[in-house]
C-alpha positions in Angstrom: -10.1 48.3 102.7 -13.9 48.2 101.9 -13.3 50.6 99.1 -10.7 48.3 97.5 -13.1 45.3 97.7 -15.9 47.3 96.0 -13.5 48.3 93.3 -12.4 44.8 92.7 -16.0 43.6 92.5 -16.8 46.3 90.0 -13.9 45.3 87.8 -15.0 41.7 87.9 -18.5 42.6 86.8 -17.2 44.7 83.9 -15.0 41.8 82.8 -17.9 39.4 82.9 -20.0 41.8 80.8 -17.2 42.2 78.3 -16.9 38.4 78.0 -20.6 38.0 77.5 -20.5 40.7 74.8 -17.7 39.0 72.9 -19.5 35.6 73.0 -22.6 37.3 71.7 -20.7 39.0 68.9 -19.0 35.8 67.9 -22.4 34.0 67.7 -23.8 36.8 65.6 -20.8 36.7 63.2 -21.2 32.9 63.0 -24.9 33.3 62.2 -24.0 35.9 59.6 -21.4 33.5 57.8 -22.7 32.9 54.3 -23.3 29.2 53.4 -21.2 28.3 50.2 -23.1 28.0 46.9 -23.7 24.4 46.2 -24.5 23.1 42.8 -27.0 20.3 42.5 -25.5 17.2 40.8 -25.8 13.5 40.4 -22.8 11.2 40.6 -21.9 7.7 39.6 -19.1 5.3 40.3 -16.4 4.5 37.7 -16.5 0.8 36.8 -14.9 -1.5 34.3 -16.9 -3.1 31.5 -16.9 -3.9 27.8 -17.6 -0.9 25.7 -19.1 -2.8 22.8 -18.9 -6.2 21.2 -18.7 -4.7 17.7 -16.1 -2.6 16.1 -16.9 -0.1 13.3 -14.2 0.8 10.7 -14.7 3.4 8.0 -13.5 2.9 4.4 -14.4 3.4 0.7 -15.8 1.2 -1.9 -13.4 0.6 -4.8 -13.6 -1.5 -8.0 -12.4 -5.1 -8.0 -10.4 -4.1 -11.1 -10.0 -0.7 -12.7 -7.9 -0.5 -15.8 -7.1 2.5 -18.1 -7.2 1.6 -21.8 -4.5 3.3 -24.0 -4.1 2.9 -27.7 -0.7 1.4 -28.7 -0.5 3.5 -31.9 -1.1 7.1 -32.6 -3.5 8.2 -35.3 -7.0 9.4 -36.3 -10.0 7.5 -34.9 -11.9 5.9 -37.9 -14.7 4.0 -36.1 -16.1 4.1 -32.6 -18.0 1.0 -31.3 -18.8 1.8 -27.7 -20.0 4.6 -25.3 -20.0 5.4 -21.6 -21.9 2.9 -19.5 -21.6 0.0 -22.0 -20.5 -3.4 -20.5 -18.0 -5.2 -22.7 -16.2 -8.5 -22.7 -12.5 -9.1 -23.1 -11.5 -8.8 -26.8 -14.5 -6.7 -27.8 -13.6 -3.9 -30.3 -13.7 -0.5 -28.8 -12.4 1.8 -31.6 -10.5 1.5 -34.9 -7.7 3.9 -35.9 -6.8 4.8 -39.5 -4.1 2.4 -40.8 -3.1 4.1 -44.1 0.4 5.0 -43.0 0.9 1.8 -41.1 0.1 -0.3 -44.3 2.9 1.6 -46.1 5.2 0.5 -43.4 4.1 -3.1 -43.7 4.8 -3.0 -47.5 8.2 -1.5 -47.0 9.1 -4.1 -44.3 8.0 -7.0 -46.6 10.1 -5.6 -49.5 13.1 -5.5 -47.2 12.5 -9.1 -46.2 12.4 -10.2 -49.8 15.7 -8.5 -50.5 17.4 -10.1 -47.5 16.1 -13.5 -48.4 17.5 -13.1 -52.0 20.9 -12.1 -50.7 20.9 -15.1 -48.4 20.2 -17.5 -51.3 23.0 -15.9 -53.4 25.5 -16.2 -50.6 24.7 -19.8 -50.1 25.1 -20.6 -53.8 28.4 -18.8 -54.1 29.7 -20.7 -51.0 28.7 -24.1 -52.4 30.5 -23.3 -55.7 33.6 -22.1 -54.0 33.7 -25.3 -51.9 33.4 -27.5 -54.9 36.3 -25.8 -56.7 38.5 -25.9 -53.7 37.8 -29.6 -53.1 38.8 -30.3 -56.7 42.0 -28.4 -56.4 42.9 -30.2 -53.2 42.4 -33.6 -54.8 44.6 -32.7 -57.8 47.4 -31.3 -55.7 47.4 -34.3 -53.4 47.5 -36.6 -56.4 50.5 -34.9 -57.9 52.2 -34.8 -54.6 51.8 -38.6 -54.3 53.2 -39.1 -57.7 56.2 -37.1 -56.9 56.8 -39.1 -53.8 57.5 -42.2 -55.8 54.2 -43.5 -57.1 54.8 -44.8 -60.5 52.3 -43.9 -63.2 52.9 -45.3 -66.7 49.8 -44.0 -68.2 50.1 -40.8 -70.2 49.0 -37.7 -68.5 47.4 -34.8 -70.4 49.0 -31.5 -69.5 45.6 -29.7 -69.7 44.5 -31.6 -66.6 47.4 -30.3 -64.6 47.1 -26.9 -62.8 49.2 -24.1 -64.3 51.4 -23.7 -61.3 52.4 -27.5 -61.6 52.7 -27.8 -65.4 56.3 -26.6 -65.4 57.2 -29.2 -62.8 55.4 -31.9 -64.7 57.3 -31.0 -67.9 60.6 -31.3 -66.2 59.5 -34.6 -64.7 58.7 -35.9 -68.2 62.1 -34.7 -69.4 64.1 -36.0 -66.5 62.0 -38.9 -65.3 63.1 -38.2 -61.7 61.6 -35.4 -59.5 63.9 -33.3 -57.5 63.5 -32.5 -53.7 62.5 -29.0 -54.6 59.7 -30.4 -56.8 58.4 -32.5 -54.0 58.4 -29.5 -51.6 56.7 -27.3 -54.1 54.0 -29.9 -54.6 53.5 -30.2 -50.9 53.1 -26.4 -50.6 50.5 -26.5 -53.4 48.5 -29.1 -51.3 48.6 -26.9 -48.3 47.5 -23.8 -50.3 44.6 -25.8 -51.8 43.5 -27.0 -48.3 43.6 -23.4 -47.0 41.5 -22.3 -49.9 39.0 -25.1 -49.1 38.8 -24.0 -45.5 38.3 -20.4 -46.6 35.5 -21.5 -48.9 33.8 -23.3 -46.0 33.7 -20.3 -43.7 30.1 -19.1 -42.9 30.6 -15.4 -42.0 28.8 -14.2 -45.2 26.0 -16.7 -44.7 25.6 -15.7 -41.1 25.4 -12.0 -42.0 22.8 -12.7 -44.7 20.8 -14.9 -42.3 20.8 -12.2 -39.6 19.6 -9.7 -42.2 16.7 -12.0 -43.0 15.8 -12.3 -39.3 15.9 -8.5 -38.9 13.7 -8.1 -41.9 11.2 -10.6 -40.6 11.1 -8.8 -37.3 10.5 -5.5 -39.1 7.5 -7.1 -40.9 6.1 -8.6 -37.7 6.4 -5.1 -36.0 4.7 -3.4 -38.9 1.9 -6.0 -39.0 1.5 -5.7 -35.2 1.2 -2.0 -35.5 -1.6 -2.6 -38.0 -3.3 -5.0 -35.6 -2.9 -2.5 -32.8 -4.9 0.0 -34.7 -8.0 -2.0 -33.7 -8.3 -1.3 -29.9 -9.9 -4.1 -27.9 -11.0 -4.5 -24.3 -8.2 -6.1 -22.2 -10.7 -7.2 -19.5 -14.4 -7.5 -18.9 -15.9 -4.4 -17.4 -18.0 -1.3 -17.7 -16.8 1.7 -19.7 -16.4 5.1 -18.1 -14.5 8.3 -18.8 -14.8 7.8 -22.5 -14.7 11.0 -24.5 -13.2 10.0 -27.9 -15.2 10.5 -31.1 -14.6 9.8 -34.9 -11.9 12.0 -36.3 -10.2 12.6 -33.0 -6.5 12.1 -32.7 -5.3 9.6 -30.1 -1.9 8.5 -28.8 -0.4 6.1 -26.4 0.2 9.0 -23.9 -3.5 9.6 -23.3 -6.0 7.0 -21.9 -9.0 6.5 -24.1 -11.3 5.3 -21.2 -11.5 3.4 -18.0 -12.7 -0.2 -17.6 -14.2 -0.9 -14.2 -15.2 -4.3 -12.8 -17.8 -4.2 -10.0 -18.4 -8.0 -9.9 -16.3 -8.2 -6.7 -16.0 -4.6 -5.3 -13.4 -4.1 -2.5 -13.7 -1.9 0.5 -10.4 -0.2 1.3 -9.8 0.9 4.9 -6.9 1.6 7.3 -6.7 0.2 10.8 -4.5 1.2 13.7 -1.9 -1.1 15.3 -4.2 -1.7 18.3 -6.9 -3.1 15.9 -4.7 -5.7 14.3 -5.4 -8.3 17.0 -9.1 -8.1 16.3 -9.0 -8.9 12.5 -7.7 -11.7 10.4 -7.7 -12.8 6.7 -10.9 -14.7 5.7 -12.8 -13.2 8.6 -16.5 -12.6 7.8 -17.7 -9.0 8.3 -20.8 -6.9 7.7 -20.5 -3.8 5.4 -23.0 -1.0 5.7 -23.5 1.6 3.0 -25.4 4.4 4.7 -26.1 6.4 1.6 -27.8 3.4 0.0 -29.3 2.2 3.3 -27.9 -1.3 2.4 -25.9 -4.0 4.1 -23.6 -6.4 2.4 -21.6 -9.5 3.5 -17.9 -9.2 3.1 -14.6 -11.1 3.8 -11.2 -9.7 4.7 -8.8 -10.7 2.0 -5.8 -8.6 2.7 -4.0 -7.1 5.7 -1.0 -5.0 4.9 2.3 -6.0 6.4 3.6 -2.4 6.4 1.9 0.7 7.7 1.5 4.0 5.8 4.4 6.4 6.5 2.4 9.3 7.8 -0.7 7.7 9.4 1.0 4.6 10.7 -2.2 2.7 9.8 -2.3 -0.6 8.1 -4.2 -1.1 4.8 -7.0 -3.7 4.8 -9.2 -4.9 2.0 -12.6 -6.4 2.3 -14.3 -8.1 -0.7 -18.1 -7.8 -0.9 -19.7 -11.2 -1.6 -23.1 -10.1 -2.7 -22.8 -6.9 -4.7 -25.6 -5.3 -6.8 -25.9 -2.6 -9.4 -26.3 0.2 -6.8 -22.7 0.2 -5.7 -20.4 2.9 -7.0 -16.7 3.6 -6.7 -15.9 5.9 -3.8 -19.0 5.3 -1.7 -18.4 5.6 2.1 -18.6 2.2 3.8 -18.7 1.1 7.4 -17.2 -2.3 8.2 -18.7 -3.9 11.3 -16.8 -6.8 12.8 -16.8 -8.7 16.1 -13.3 -8.5 17.6 -11.4 -11.6 18.4 -10.3 -10.2 21.7 -12.6 -8.2 24.0 -11.0 -6.5 27.0 -12.7 -4.7 29.9 -12.1 -0.9 30.1 -12.9 1.9 32.4 -16.3 3.2 31.4 -18.0 6.6 32.1 -21.4 7.9 30.8 -21.2 10.3 27.9 -23.0 12.9 30.1 -20.1 13.0 32.5 -17.6 14.3 30.0 -17.2 17.9 28.9 -15.0 19.5 26.4 -12.9 22.5 27.4 -10.1 24.0 25.2 -10.3 20.9 23.0 -9.7 18.6 26.0 -12.0 16.0 27.5 -12.7 17.0 31.1 -14.5 15.2 34.0 -15.3 16.1 37.6 -14.5 13.7 40.4 -15.7 14.0 44.0 -14.0 12.2 46.9 -15.8 13.7 49.9 -19.3 14.4 48.5 -18.7 18.1 49.2 -16.4 19.4 46.4 -15.2 18.3 43.0 -11.8 18.0 41.3 -11.5 18.8 37.6 -9.4 16.2 35.6 -8.3 15.9 32.0 -8.9 12.3 30.7 -8.0 10.4 27.5 -10.7 8.7 25.5 -9.9 5.5 23.5 -13.4 4.4 22.5 -17.0 5.5 22.5 -20.6 4.6 21.8 -23.7 6.8 21.9 -23.9 6.2 25.7 -20.4 5.4 27.0 -16.8 6.5 26.8 -13.9 4.2 27.5 -11.1 6.0 29.4 -7.4 5.3 29.0 -6.1 7.4 31.8 -7.1 10.2 34.3 -9.4 7.9 36.4 -9.2 4.8 38.5 -11.8 2.2 39.2 -14.1 3.0 42.1 -13.9 6.8 41.9 -17.1 8.8 41.7 -17.8 11.3 38.9 -20.5 13.9 38.3 -22.9 12.6 35.6 -25.5 15.4 35.8 -25.0 19.1 36.3 -21.4 19.3 34.9 -22.0 22.5 32.9 -22.0 24.7 36.0 -19.0 23.2 37.8 -15.3 24.3 38.1 -12.4 22.9 40.0 -13.1 23.0 43.7 -16.8 23.8 43.4 -19.2 22.8 46.1 -21.8 20.3 45.2 -25.1 19.0 46.5 -25.6 15.3 45.6 -29.2 14.8 44.6 -29.2 11.1 43.8 -28.9 8.0 45.9 -25.4 6.6 45.2 -25.7 3.7 47.7 -23.9 2.3 50.7 -20.6 2.0 48.9 -20.2 5.8 48.6 -21.3 6.3 52.2 -18.5 3.9 53.3 -16.1 5.8 51.2 -17.2 9.1 52.8 -16.9 7.7 56.3 -13.5 6.4 55.5 -12.4 9.8 54.2 -13.8 11.6 57.3 -12.1 9.2 59.7 -8.9 9.6 57.8 -9.2 13.5 57.9 -10.0 13.4 61.6 -7.1 11.2 62.3 -4.8 13.6 60.4 -6.3 16.6 62.2 -5.8 14.8 65.6 -2.2 14.1 64.9 -1.7 17.7 63.9 -3.4 19.0 67.2 -1.3 16.7 69.3 1.8 17.9 67.5 0.8 21.5 68.1 0.2 21.0 71.9 3.5 19.2 72.2 5.2 22.2 70.5 3.5 24.7 72.9 4.5 22.6 75.9 8.1 22.6 74.7 8.0 26.3 74.4 
């Protein structure tokens, strides 16, 4: 009995020693647990604000007017009056083309006009003569027809005054003193034939054809003379000459421009704007235009906003006329149009230092608990030298890493080095309370499950 008690006591001691050893080993392992590597960072809260009060749009300086000059006739250049860089007025002579062949065409056209006019005069004279003869014949036949219808005429009538076709009838009348019905009908037919001949004489087809020939000949003369005038090439607008390479003796044609005339009195900046920018611009809006290559600023006014976008870019064309140009401006210079938007909206803003680029995507690191970070991809819709405006990927009130982002990765531990204020402490306390509440609910659930088992 005593032996059994001693044995039980020995077993109890051994168990206590084993328990102490386990606790010691657990403490040693806990002490040997490696603290996670924490990256020193600074954080800031995401807030809304206005990115900038000015908008900058890029474009190119273009001429107010730019016109290619083409000769209207082909030929050899006889005289050159200008050179590249010259400023000309509308109507100033630029070059003269040889007109030897054109003068021959003018002479030929004038000869054709003279022939057509002579033909017209002859046609008119023949028509007038034919009308007079036909009118005389009508009068005679009507007179004879009246006589045959019972008009008595005692005076002698000379046969030579009677038409041949009626002389036989008249002889019989003289012999019989009484015309027959057939004679009256024949006289009436003669009147009708004479009237038809008169109507035929009055027709104007030949005159019309001759008149048309004269008009055609006049047009030919005008065209030939115009060709001769076109041999003297003049400036169609005021402007400065550029791209002029023609010299005396060179052959020119209407298919090849001689030169370009450029007007820079009112240069225009051409630019394209997105749909989102249309609400910020309007026609007659005053803007500032900067030419960085010249280190110059100019005042401008928006004169045109396209109603249709380009097919590929979906951007709308806009034109800005410069109000105070100088001789330094050149076609094609890069221009930056600065304007104050009509509508200014608040946006989510983050410092430029908070955004990294990974695989061509904008990345930012967000912390919710002050211990670890979450990597997110965001979309940028605007920027300045200090700030980005974010379209999606963040919400207002979240905290992002603004210093030390180069060493971070998704889930990395951090050590916040800056004072982020009471607001973040409240957020951390809320997060911890929420996590503890969730853990407590899970523990109670586990105990209930064990009790059920």
